[in-house]
C-alpha positions, 0 to 999 in steps of 0.5 A: 512522550518518548520517541518510540511512542511518538512513532506508534502514533504515526504508525496508527495513522498509517494504518488508516491511510487508504492506497492500493497496498491497502486494498489488496491486503484486504482483498487477499486475506478474504479470497486466499486467507490469513496466511496469504494475507500476512505474506502480502503484509511482509511484502509490504513491511519489507517495502516500507523498510527499504524506503525508509533506509533509502530516504534517510540515506539520500533518496530524495537526491534522486526522486526529488523532495515529492516523489510525486512529481517524478514523472518517470516514477509516476508513469512506470509505477502507474502502468504496473498498477494498471496491469495488477488492477486488471489482472485483479479485475479479470479474476473470477472465483469459483465456489471451490476457491472459496474453501481453497480447494481448488488449485492455483499456481500460488499455492504451495512453497511459491506462494510465500515468494509471490505474495512478498513481491506483490505486496512489496511492489504495490507498496513501492509503487506508490509515490505517495508512500516515497513523499511520506517517508521522505517528510518523515525523515527530514521532520525527525532529523530536523527534531532529533538531530541527525544520527540520534539514537532517538530516530531509531526508536521513533522508526522502530515504533512506526514500522512495528505498528504498521506492521501489527495493524496490517496483521490485524487487518488480515486477521479480521479480514480472514474471520469475516471470509466465512460470510462471503460466497464466491460471487461476493468474492468476484465482485470484490476482486473487480472493485480492487481491480478497479481502485488499482486501475484507477489510481494508476491511471490517476499517476500517469495523467497527473503527470500531464494534467495537474489533477488537483489544480483541475478540481480546485478549478471546478468547485464553483460547479458544485453547490456550497454547503 
């Protein structure tokens, strides 16, 4: 199998990972439409690209081999995600917004930059994303050798697939929005807000309490199948 196809397969696994950016992508596409979802996807793509380049050129020396254990990164990222989540949770959708007839500060030319920046930071603030890219870069460098052209084709396949699947998510989400009314969109905002707040809170708490270890210790309280 060629390095490009191997990268495509890896990109497909990224497509099903559930993180803050995934939920925001779906919610934006349904609430605002395909174009705004695509803007968000572009921001996510640039975030992945920047993270990939930094990891390739030694970001692990700053973030550590596992950025999830970098307490400052986790605290800052967690707080910002909680802010994003609180704002999303508190947004109410009026009936006229369902048809995109209402005025919004994010409409017009500024929307392009606003949603790209939002997508960039929603993805970049996830330490797990950095951990995945560091792991991938280390693995493929060991497999193909440093400065090998095969690495370029592998990463090209991965990034192309991630971006393509994100655009596909936007398209599908936009197609189903005709069946969604303002009340459902408001509840969707609340669900996505809770997800972002929960994820951000987890990042902060996990700095002081090893949540995975804590859950493991309490495994005996749950009956086995």
